[in-house]
N, C-alpha and C positions, 0 to 999 in steps of 0.2 A: 688163738690159733695154735696148733701144736705141730711140732717137728721133732722127730726122734724122742717122743714121749715127754717133751718139755713145752711149756708155754713160751712163745717167742715173739719177737718184733722183727720187722723187715726194715732195713736201712739202706738208703741210697748214698753213694759218694762217687768218687772217681778213682780209677786205677792211675798209676803213675804216668801212663801214656794218654791220660785224659778220657779213656773209654769209660762208659758207665759201669759202676760197680754196685752190685746188690749183695748185701750181707744178711744172713739170718743170725740174730743175736738173742741171747737168753733174757729172761726177765731182769737179771742183774747186769745187763748190757755187756756181756762177755760174748765175743764172736764165736759162733758155733760152726758156721760154714760161709764161704764166699761162693756165691752161685755163679757169678759171671766170670768170664775169662778175659784177660787184658789183650784183646786182639787189636791189630792195626787195620781192621777191616775197612775203615773209611779211606785209608791210603792205598790199601792193596786189594780192594774189592775187585773181583773178577766177575764180569758179566755172566749171569746165569743163562745158559743157552736156551732153556725152555721158557724164558721170559722175554717180553717185548722190550724194545729200547726204552720206552717210557717207564715200564716197571723197573728196569735196571737203574734208570736215573733216580727214580723214587727211592730205591734202596740205598743208593749212594748218598742222597740227601739225608735220609734217616740216620745213616751211620755218622755222617758229619755232625748232626745235631744230637747225637746220642739218644735217638728215639727207637733204637733197636738194640737188643742185648744178645751177646753170644754166650751160650750156656753149654757146659759139658753134658753131653747126652748120657753119660754114665751116672748122672745124678737125677733120675726120674722123680724122686720124692721131692727134691727142691723145686723142680720145674712144676710139678703138680701143685705144690703149696703156693707158688707165685701165681699160678693160673687161678686157683681157688680164691686167692685174696684179691683178684682183679688187677694184678700188676702186669701180667703178660696175656696177650691174646692166645686163644686155644690153638690156633693153627700156626705151625712153624712157617716162617717166611722162606727159608732155605737152609741148607746144611752144607758143610765142607770140612775137610781135614785141615787142622791148624796145629803145626808142630806135633804131628802124630795123634792128636786128639780128634774125636768126632764131635764137632761143634754144631749146635742148632741155633739159628738166629730167630728170635721172636720179636714181634712188634710190641711196644708198650701200649697199654690201653689208654684211653683218653684221660681217665682219672690218674693213672700213673704218670702221664706226661705233665699234667697240672702239678702234681706233687714234686716231680723231678725238677720242674722249673723253680718251685719254692725252696727245695732242699739243696739240690746240687748246683744250680745256676746262681744261687745267691752269692754275694760277695764273700770271698775267702777271709776278708777282714773280720767278719763276725766270728769265724772259728778262732782266729788269732786273738780276738778280744776276750772271748770266754776262756780260752786256754790260759791266757795271761791272768785272768781272775782266779783260776784254780791255783796257778803257781804262786800268786800273791797270798792266797789263803794259807798255803802250806809254808810260805816264808814267814808269815806272822803267827802261825798256829800256836807255837809254844813260847812266844815272846810276850810276857805279861804287859810290857809297856806298849805293845802294838795291838792291843785288844780291839781298839776302835777300827784300825785298818783291816784287821781280820774280819770284823763284823761287816764292814762295807763290802769287802770282796764276797763274803758269804751271802749277803743280801742280793748282790747282783746275780750270783749264781742261782739263788733261790727264786728270783724273779722269772727264770726260764721254766720253772716247774720241776727242775731236776731234783730228785730225792736227796736231801742234804745228808742223810745218814751215810751215803756213799763217800762224802767228803770226810766224815769223821772216822770211817772204818778202813778207808783205802790208802794206798800209797799214791804219791803225786801223779806219776805218769799213767797209772791205772785209772785214776779218776779223770784225767784229761781224756783218755780214750773213751771212757764210759760217757762222759759229758758229750763228746762229739757224736757218739752213736745215738745218745738220747735226742740230740738236736736233729739228727738226720733220719729219724724213724718215720716210716710211712704210716699215715693214719687210716 
């Protein structure tokens, strides 16, 4: 899939306030764009006057479970890409102004919900574990006496399918970010 003339991946994660975050990253796992906005919609959701009480309750629950995403409507190419890839439903659930921005809320598709469960809802200890492996690799990278420890860390990283050349070419924190994007990409 292409975005801004580049082959890209779509990755799920969380904003600092726990809202669903969807990023578009390059083939080398560099972030190109963050599609979603860190809204507090599940806490501050205002009933939509044109919807029934049941429909409003459904939207509150979807916000609470991160099954709906808020996107800046000034990014129509990002929204179109996410819809083409089967991440967002075609129809907008509702829209509102958030801190001066026009935000559209879209339901995730069934496929996206399944992947979100696997990617975002998984235990954060996995992220910490693999981040630690990258840091250990770099700790032992240039130490001849620690070659075996470096290989062990490299093999654990390799077992994820992460392209090892990123380890050898990058700086520690860059590689940690790339590995986390790699692990959080939507298939």
